[in-house]
N, C-alpha and C positions, 0 to 999 in steps of 0.2 A: 755707221759703225756697228750699231745694234743689229741691223739686218745682216751684216757680213758675219757677226758672231753666231747668230741664229742658223745661217747657212752652214758654217763650219760644224756646228753640233749636229746638223742634220746629215751632213756627210760622213761624220764620226759615227753616227748611229749609236750614240750613248744615251743612257738614261738621264733625264734632267727633271728638276722641280721648277714649275712655272707658276708665277702669279698673274691671275687674270684681273686686270684692273677694274673693268666695267662690272664684273661679277663679284669682286672682292672675295676671291677664293684661291686657294693654292690647289695645284694638282701635282701629286707625287709620283715619282717613277714614270714620267711620261717620255714618250720617244717621238722626236720631230721627224715625220716620214716625208714631208715634201712642203715646198714653198713655191708658190705660183703668184708672182706679182706681190701683193701685200697680204695675201691669205697664206696662213701656216696651218698645215694639218698635222694633228697631234694624236697618238694613239696611247692608251693606258688602260689600266685595269682597275676596277673598284670592287671592294669586298663588302658585302652586307652579312647579316647574321648567318644566313645559309646559302648564299649564291655569290658567284663571283662573275662579273660583267666585263666584258672587253669592249671598250668605247673608242670611237674615233670622232674628234670633234674639228671645226675649223674656226680659227681665230683671225681677226685682222691684226696686223703687226702693231698697230698702235695701241691695241687693247692689252697686249702683253706687257705687264709692269717690270717683271724680273724673271731672269733664267738662271739657275743655279745647277752646278754639277756637283754631286757628292763625291769627294775624293775618297772618304773612308768613314768608317763609324766604329765606336766601341760601347759595348753595353755598360750601362751605369750601375749594374747589380753589384752589391757590396762583396758577394762571394765569387765574383768573376776574376780569374787570375789571367793577366796578360802573358801570352805565350812569347817566350823569348828564344831565339834561335842560338845554338851554341856556335854556329858558324860565323855569326856577326862580330865584328871588332868590338872589343870591351868598350871602347869610347862611344860607340853607337847603340849600346845596350840599354834598355830601359830598367831601372832598378826595381826589385820586387816591391810589391804594395806594402809590406811591412816597414821598408825603409822609407817609403814616400810618406807614411803617416807620422814619422818621428819629427818633433820639433826642431 
């Protein structure tokens, strides 16, 4: 089942977050580029203070503990206002932040 899900994510060519069990680390915004037997090829970028590196690593399927796909994200900044489309039906609109803070 897990092998099939990783294969689907590889075919979809979407970014995923992976937890590598034997290294006890997360890889963010990785792309699964190939699966051959039980070897999974992953590409991702890492940023240091003054450089960006593109990496490609190979992992055994059993060393991958978790794979997640980010659906969306919203900044947590207090002065960030969620944009609301006027075309959206009223029942699906998110109320303004000022109304959410009311008790």
